[in-house]
Legacy VTK file of the C-alpha trace (Angstrom):
# vtk DataFile Version 3.0
C-alpha trace
ASCII
DATASET POLYDATA
POINTS 94 float
0.154 -0.025 0.314
1.312 3.312 -0.758
1.035 6.005 1.395
0.472 9.658 1.014
4.123 11.979 1.355
3.282 15.450 1.378
5.097 17.604 -1.525
8.109 19.868 -0.565
7.312 23.105 0.626
8.997 25.635 -1.954
9.572 28.886 -1.179
11.200 32.054 -2.328
13.039 35.333 -0.718
13.439 38.931 -2.134
15.995 40.942 -1.116
17.238 44.624 -2.933
19.376 44.444 -5.486
22.994 45.726 -5.864
21.589 48.046 -8.429
19.170 51.166 -7.158
15.824 49.675 -8.686
16.392 46.336 -8.395
15.284 43.237 -6.721
16.687 40.086 -6.422
14.323 37.076 -5.647
15.760 33.616 -5.129
13.507 30.445 -4.969
14.310 26.948 -3.897
15.760 24.512 -6.263
14.400 21.345 -7.661
11.299 22.906 -10.360
12.258 22.488 -13.775
11.417 26.141 -14.500
9.984 29.378 -11.936
7.692 32.227 -12.916
7.924 35.329 -11.465
5.392 38.255 -10.661
5.222 41.843 -8.877
3.255 44.909 -8.296
3.160 47.894 -6.128
-0.261 47.486 -5.401
0.097 45.910 -2.070
-3.607 46.114 -0.993
-5.426 44.276 -4.040
-2.401 43.055 -5.553
-4.038 43.979 -8.553
-1.568 44.853 -12.408
0.732 42.043 -11.266
3.773 42.334 -13.945
5.520 38.944 -15.013
8.878 38.516 -15.008
10.763 36.604 -17.287
10.110 32.619 -16.655
13.886 31.239 -15.318
15.445 27.575 -15.487
17.253 28.981 -12.767
16.018 29.458 -8.899
17.278 33.194 -9.490
16.259 36.308 -10.902
16.949 40.298 -10.898
13.960 42.547 -11.323
15.245 45.903 -12.574
13.734 49.115 -13.343
11.752 49.689 -10.303
10.661 52.772 -8.957
12.817 53.297 -5.713
11.331 54.158 -2.544
8.311 52.159 -3.772
6.961 48.903 -1.641
6.637 45.916 -3.889
4.694 42.762 -3.526
6.716 39.645 -5.430
5.289 36.387 -6.335
6.862 32.935 -7.460
5.550 29.744 -8.899
7.768 26.931 -9.294
6.808 24.735 -12.636
7.086 20.616 -12.002
6.369 18.537 -14.658
2.913 16.491 -13.675
2.272 18.871 -10.646
-0.486 21.857 -10.183
1.745 24.257 -8.367
0.065 27.420 -6.706
1.566 30.955 -6.737
3.874 31.762 -3.493
3.870 34.948 -1.834
3.238 37.805 -1.208
6.725 38.706 0.011
7.608 42.981 0.411
9.969 44.812 0.244
10.308 48.571 -0.124
12.983 49.096 -3.047
15.977 51.403 -2.454
LINES 1 95
94 0 1 2 3 4 5 6 7 8 9 10 11 12 13 14 15 16 17 18 19 20 21 22 23 24 25 26 27 28 29 30 31 32 33 34 35 36 37 38 39 40 41 42 43 44 45 46 47 48 49 50 51 52 53 54 55 56 57 58 59 60 61 62 63 64 65 66 67 68 69 70 71 72 73 74 75 76 77 78 79 80 81 82 83 84 85 86 87 88 89 90 91 92 93
């Protein structure tokens, strides 16, 4: 008899990037690809902007407005599995 084993919880983090107006996002490895989104609507999360899908578990998002608070989201792409969006995580971009 097979028993159900819950899937590994995937997590991600966000920090200010090395360049003004940028953010660095990092996810746990193990997924085939990663989708990323962000918005400066930190209440309703409307107008989410997709960033480039990556095969690496990290991305730098450039061109953000310094001094603005953003919400970031991550979705791991795993073959044969339905995954949900993770987040939001917030930072005030410097």
